[in-house]
Every structure is written in structure tokens, then in C-alpha cells.
C-alpha atoms as a printed R data frame, in Angstrom:
   type eleno elety resid chain resno        x       y      z
1  ATOM     1    CA   MET     A     1 -190.872 177.304 43.354
2  ATOM     2    CA   MET     A     2 -194.637 176.182 41.160
3  ATOM     3    CA   ASP     A     3 -192.210 174.001 38.852
4  ATOM     4    CA   MET     A     4 -190.480 172.113 41.846
5  ATOM     5    CA   ALA     A     5 -194.202 172.087 43.575
6  ATOM     6    CA   GLY     A     6 -195.964 170.827 40.210
7  ATOM     7    CA   TYR     A     7 -198.365 173.848 39.874
8  ATOM     8    CA   THR     A     8 -199.534 175.076 36.243
9  ATOM     9    CA   SER     A     9 -201.601 177.775 37.501
10 ATOM    10    CA   ALA     A    10 -201.562 180.645 39.890
11 ATOM    11    CA   ILE     A    11 -204.027 183.337 41.108
12 ATOM    12    CA   PHE     A    12 -202.420 186.715 41.848
13 ATOM    13    CA   VAL     A    13 -204.673 189.113 44.084
14 ATOM    14    CA   SER     A    14 -203.585 192.429 44.942
15 ATOM    15    CA   SER     A    15 -204.617 195.791 45.098
16 ATOM    16    CA   PRO     A    16 -206.294 197.280 42.201
17 ATOM    17    CA   PHE     A    17 -203.062 199.872 41.942
18 ATOM    18    CA   HIS     A    18 -201.019 196.978 41.642
19 ATOM    19    CA   MET     A    19 -202.201 194.803 39.203
20 ATOM    20    CA   ARG     A    20 -200.244 196.198 36.123
21 ATOM    21    CA   ARG     A    21 -196.978 196.036 37.846
22 ATOM    22    CA   ILE     A    22 -198.047 192.505 38.937
23 ATOM    23    CA   SER     A    23 -198.703 191.247 35.488
24 ATOM    24    CA   ILE     A    24 -195.700 193.068 33.632
25 ATOM    25    CA   ILE     A    25 -193.288 191.552 36.599
26 ATOM    26    CA   SER     A    26 -194.988 187.760 36.185
27 ATOM    27    CA   SER     A    27 -194.970 188.095 32.244
28 ATOM    28    CA   LYS     A    28 -191.493 188.575 32.578
29 ATOM    29    CA   ILE     A    29 -190.728 185.723 35.127
30 ATOM    30    CA   PHE     A    30 -193.226 183.026 33.729
31 ATOM    31    CA   PRO     A    31 -192.683 183.751 29.889
32 ATOM    32    CA   ASN     A    32 -193.524 180.032 29.497
33 ATOM    33    CA   GLU     A    33 -197.208 179.094 28.079
34 ATOM    34    CA   ASP     A    34 -197.273 176.126 30.198
35 ATOM    35    CA   TYR     A    35 -198.805 178.874 33.197
36 ATOM    36    CA   GLN     A    36 -202.136 179.718 33.266
37 ATOM    37    CA   LEU     A    37 -202.047 183.254 35.348
38 ATOM    38    CA   THR     A    38 -205.103 184.842 36.848
39 ATOM    39    CA   PHE     A    39 -204.693 188.737 37.937
40 ATOM    40    CA   LYS     A    40 -208.002 189.840 40.478
41 ATOM    41    CA   GLY     A    41 -207.703 193.258 41.862
42 ATOM    42    CA   SER     A    42 -208.905 192.917 45.335
43 ATOM    43    CA   ARG     A    43 -212.533 194.431 46.387
44 ATOM    44    CA   TYR     A    44 -210.897 196.404 49.415
45 ATOM    45    CA   THR     A    45 -212.130 200.027 48.223
46 ATOM    46    CA   GLN     A    46 -211.938 203.507 50.866
47 ATOM    47    CA   HIS     A    47 -214.737 205.422 52.172
48 ATOM    48    CA   ASN     A    48 -216.302 207.796 49.912
49 ATOM    49    CA   VAL     A    49 -214.337 206.318 46.951
50 ATOM    50    CA   SER     A    50 -216.504 208.420 44.539
51 ATOM    51    CA   LEU     A    51 -214.966 211.840 46.589
52 ATOM    52    CA   SER     A    52 -211.874 210.532 46.985
53 ATOM    53    CA   ILE     A    53 -210.831 209.050 43.129
54 ATOM    54    CA   PHE     A    54 -209.033 212.388 42.023
55 ATOM    55    CA   SER     A    55 -207.462 212.710 45.664
56 ATOM    56    CA   TRP     A    56 -203.525 213.654 46.037
57 ATOM    57    CA   SER     A    57 -203.234 210.468 47.779
58 ATOM    58    CA   ASN     A    58 -204.331 208.267 44.682
59 ATOM    59    CA   THR     A    59 -202.306 210.618 42.593
60 ATOM    60    CA   LYS     A    60 -199.195 209.502 44.326
61 ATOM    61    CA   GLN     A    61 -199.850 206.253 44.440
62 ATOM    62    CA   VAL     A    62 -200.872 205.976 40.781
63 ATOM    63    CA   PHE     A    63 -197.494 207.726 40.195
64 ATOM    64    CA   SER     A    64 -195.673 205.478 42.711
65 ATOM    65    CA   GLU     A    65 -196.776 202.510 40.940
66 ATOM    66    CA   TYR     A    66 -195.372 204.268 37.082
67 ATOM    67    CA   PHE     A    67 -192.039 204.942 38.349
68 ATOM    68    CA   LYS     A    68 -191.736 200.792 40.129
69 ATOM    69    CA   ILE     A    69 -192.242 199.482 36.766
70 ATOM    70    CA   ILE     A    70 -189.982 201.624 35.053
71 ATOM    71    CA   GLY     A    71 -187.410 200.635 38.262
72 ATOM    72    CA   PHE     A    72 -188.300 196.947 37.054
73 ATOM    73    CA   PHE     A    73 -187.345 197.469 33.575
74 ATOM    74    CA   LEU     A    74 -183.987 199.477 34.606
75 ATOM    75    CA   TYR     A    75 -183.198 196.700 36.652
76 ATOM    76    CA   ARG     A    76 -183.950 193.949 34.144
77 ATOM    77    CA   PHE     A    77 -181.759 196.069 31.517
78 ATOM    78    CA   TYR     A    78 -179.022 196.249 34.193
79 ATOM    79    CA   GLU     A    79 -179.315 192.535 34.565
80 ATOM    80    CA   VAL     A    80 -178.851 191.762 30.885
81 ATOM    81    CA   VAL     A    81 -175.728 194.137 30.747
82 ATOM    82    CA   VAL     A    82 -173.857 192.889 33.737
83 ATOM    83    CA   SER     A    83 -174.499 188.862 32.216
84 ATOM    84    CA   ASN     A    84 -173.337 190.079 29.597
85 ATOM    85    CA   LYS     A    85 -169.655 191.264 30.521
């Protein structure tokens, strides 16, 4: 889509929780050095962040992101295996 529109740069904005996964996925989709990719975490914060940093909700969200990253790599592995048949 970026090629079709003639774009050479993109800014990815998302929750800081999602940025690691977004950068991993985009590095696989845009391995080419022809693109300038910038990643910025949003400035959204919850109320009483200092008290909720180690909350169960945040812990679940972090583990959820890591499971999604693992799922992405498993899917990429599956694509390679299926395409080689």
C-alpha cells in the first residue's frame, strides 16, 4: 500500500504496551531499507499510574503482548513451512 501511494516513511502510534510487537511485525513486513519507520508510544496514561504500574491488569496486558509476539513468530514459521511444500 505504501508503494502504491509512493510513501517512503510511516509513523506508528500506539499504546506503549503494543510498541514492541508493532516494531517486530513492521520489521518483517518492511525489511527493506527504502522506508523510514518511526515508532511513538501514545501519551495516554491511566489515573494513578504510580499506583497501578504493578497492577494485575497491567501484568496481564504485558503477558498478553508477549503471547501475541510468540503467536506472530509461530504464524510466520507456519507460512514458511506451508510455502515450501
